[in-house]
N, C-alpha and C positions, 0 to 999 in steps of 0.2 A: 775280567774281574775274577779273582780267586773264589773258590767255593768256601762257604762258611761251614765250619765243622758241624753245626747243628743241623744242616741240611743233608749231610752225607749219611746214608744208611749202610752202605757197603764200600769198604776201601780195599782195593786189590793192591797188596803190598809186595814189592819185588824183593828179592834177596839172592845172594850168591850161595848161601847154605842155611840150613835149618836144623834144629834139634828136636828131640822127643818132648820138649816142654813148651814149644812155641817160640823160643828165642830164634833170632835170625841174624845172619851176617849180611849187612848192607854194604854200601860203598863208602861209608865213613863220613858223610856230610850231615846226617841227623835230620834230614827233611821229614821223613815219614815218622820218626820217633817224636819229633816236636808236634806234628799234626795229631798223632794218636794220643799224645799226652794232654791235648787241649781239653779243658773241663767241659766244654759243650759237645765234644764228640761222644756219642752214645751208640755208634754203629758197630758193625762187625768188621774186624780187620782180617782179611783172608789172603793167604799166599798161595800161589800156584808154582809147582816145582816138579822136577823129576825125582823119583825115589832115590837116585844116586846122589842127590843134593842133601839128603837127610843123614846126619851123623849123631852119635850118642849125646854130645854136648857142644854147645857154642858158648864161648866166653861172653858174658853180658855184664854191663855196668849199670849203675843206678839210673842213668838217663835212657837206657834201652827199653823199648816197649815190645812186649810179646804180641804175636798174632793170635787171634781167637780161633782160627781154623787154618789148616794146611791141607791142600788138595794136591795129591801126586797122581802119577799114572798107575799106582798100585793101591792106594787107599786114601780115605779121608780121616784126618785127625782133628778132633775138637779139644780145645783147651779152656780151662777156667780163667 
């Protein structure tokens, strides 16, 4: 049975690349974006990455959702 968004406190979100604003480059299917956009999800979206995966900007569309936190091997970034 899939998890209900209201029961999730922390979502670890994968990505191929991230930027300094919390945008991420996923694999193009939108699964995590749809989950994070659910009105009942009030948890933290956290991504784990290597610092080499962080670039100045990632193109983001209107359906893309940002992560709340990005943890790399060099530092922790928190986004609004």
